[in-house]
C-alpha positions, 0 to 999 in steps of 0.5 A, spaced: 629 433 601 627 429 595 627 432 588 621 429 588 617 433 594 615 439 589 618 444 595 624 448 596 628 450 602 631 457 603 637 456 604 639 464 607 639 470 608 631 473 610 626 468 608 632 463 611 628 455 613 622 457 609 619 452 605 615 453 598 611 447 594 610 448 586 606 443 582 609 437 578 611 439 571 615 434 566 623 437 566 621 440 573 629 439 577 630 445 582 637 446 584 639 441 591 640 445 597 648 443 597 649 446 590 645 453 592 649 453 598 656 452 595 653 457 589 651 463 595 658 461 599 661 463 592 657 470 592 657 473 598 657 479 598 655 480 591 648 479 591 646 485 595 643 491 592 644 487 585 639 485 580 639 477 577 635 474 571 633 468 573 633 464 565 628 458 565 626 460 572 622 452 574 622 453 581 625 459 583 629 457 587 635 461 584 632 467 584 628 466 590 634 465 595 638 471 591 632 475 594 633 473 600 640 474 601 638 481 599 638 482 591 635 489 589 632 485 583 630 479 580 627 477 573 624 470 573 623 468 567 619 461 565 614 458 560 611 454 563 604 458 565 603 453 571 609 454 575 610 461 572 604 462 576 607 459 582 613 462 582 608 469 582 605 466 588 611 465 593 613 472 592 607 475 594 607 470 599 614 474 602 612 479 600 617 481 595 612 484 589 617 490 589 623 487 587 620 481 582 618 480 577 616 473 573 615 473 566 611 467 563 615 468 557 620 462 553 627 463 554 629 464 547 624 471 546 626 473 553 633 475 550 630 480 545 625 483 549 629 484 555 633 491 556 641 491 555 646 491 560 640 490 565 643 484 570 648 483 574 647 475 575 644 470 570 642 464 573 642 459 567 640 452 569 635 450 564 632 443 563 637 438 561 638 433 555 634 438 550 640 442 548 639 449 551 644 451 555 649 450 549 644 454 545 644 460 549 651 459 550 652 461 542 647 465 542 649 473 542 644 476 544 644 473 551 652 477 552 647 483 551 643 483 557 649 482 561 652 488 565 660 489 564 663 484 570 656 480 571 656 474 574 654 467 571 651 461 574 651 455 569 648 448 571 648 443 567 648 435 567 655 434 563 661 439 563 661 444 559 664 449 554 663 456 556 670 458 553 664 460 546 662 466 551 668 468 554 666 467 560 672 466 565 671 461 569 671 463 576 669 456 581 667 450 578 664 443 582 661 437 579 657 431 582 657 424 579 651 428 575 652 435 575 656 440 574 656 447 576 660 453 575 660 461 577 663 464 571 664 472 569 663 476 563 
């Protein structure tokens, strides 16, 4: 799948192989299949029955993959209305309305709205080159959303310093254009 194909393929779980399409949007950059496969290999046995937050959901690839693999609930936060609507349509297509909610919110405002200690897994894959990741990681409101021992997936355009949040690095990989890590609160 090419980056500009405007589609994602679910890698595993009950919807394995399903291809979902999404509209064009500036800065939308779904995680590559190989990156998602690595992430969910890291998460084997840790997604089923869990509550996940896909902040900066974009195409919804990470949250949809979690739902396919048995997540109890996924909250998708996406600021761009047409992209949020596309995620909602995917959820309906997959008949997952009981396990997923799409919030057409700004990710930073979501930090104030969402309930404390709600999430077992956090997916953080903000648009690159805008400084969002650094702002989020320095924002104490982010930590309050996470349950003790929560897992945090971070995808960034370069190596990232996670020490400011006190998160432990469990797994890490890099490509020439990407750094991705699984962290724990």
